[in-house]
N, C-alpha and C positions, 0 to 999 in steps of 0.2 A: 812689726813694729812693735814699739814699747814706749811705753811714757816714764819708764824708769830715769830717775837722774843721773846717778853718778855711781863711781865706785863706794860700795860701801865703806864707812870707817869702822877701826877696829872697834873702838869702844863703844859703838853702837850695833855694830853686827853680830859680835862674837866672833869675828874672825882675826886671827892673828895679822901682824903688820905683815910678814912674808907673805901671807895669802892674798892681802891686796895688793900689795907690790907687784905679785904673782900675773893678779886679775887686769890691773893698771899694764903690764907689758904684754900680756895677751892681745888687749884691745889695740893698744898702740901698733902691734906688728902683724896683727891679723891680716890674710890676705883678702879679707872682706871689707866694706864698709860696715862701722858703728857709729850711730848717733843716738844719744839720749836728749829727750826733751823733759821740758818741767810742766806742770799743769797750765800753764799759760802759753803752751807751743813753743816757747824759745829753747834754742839748741843749749844744752850744758855741756855737753861732752861729745867730742867725734872724734875721729881718727883720719888720717891722711887718705885712706882707703875710700870712706865716704866721701869727701871733699873732691877726689878725682871722678866718682862716679857720677857726681851730681855736675860737674863741671867748675868747679870753684878752685882758685889755685892754693888755698890754703885753707885749713879745717878752722884756723883762727877767725877766719872771716865770717863764719857761721855762729861762732858764741855769743849768748846773749840776744841773739837774733830770731825771728820765725822764718820758717821757711818762703813765705812769700815776700820776706824783704831783701833776701839775697838770692833767690833761683829764680831762673827764666819761668814764664808762664808758659805750658800750663802744669808743670811740675812743681812749683813750691805750693799752688794751691790743692793739688793731688795730696800731697804728704802733710799739709794742714787738716784738710777732709779727713785723710787716713787716720789722722793722732785724734781728731775728735772724735771718729768711730771709736776707736780703741778706749777713751776715756769715757764715752757714754756707754759702751756695753761691757766695759771693764774685763774685756779678754783681749788675746793678741789677735791680730788681724795676719791671716795666712793668706799666701798665695795670692796677693791682690798684684796686679799687673797696671802698672802705671805708664805714663805718657816718658818717652825717651828724653834726655838731658841733652841729647846731640840736636843740632838744627839739622833738619832736612833738607 
């Protein structure tokens, strides 16, 4: 889990515009879920794979909102707690096992 917020802008990151476009395309087409959050835990970028994993019809439903505002409990709270840990420890959270987003 990462709190990195977005695709780097070429002028700020030193990346060529083609590299930024490639990165954005990879995230969009990735067979796994990606979501990026800002320091206030709001979702700033998400791909459809992540939306499907957490049971939301469209990634657009998550943009600008915190996980607890859009996802069922306990999943939304688990993601927020995990993001807080990443921010507090300033390092990735690896191999965290959270609750299922699918009702049992």
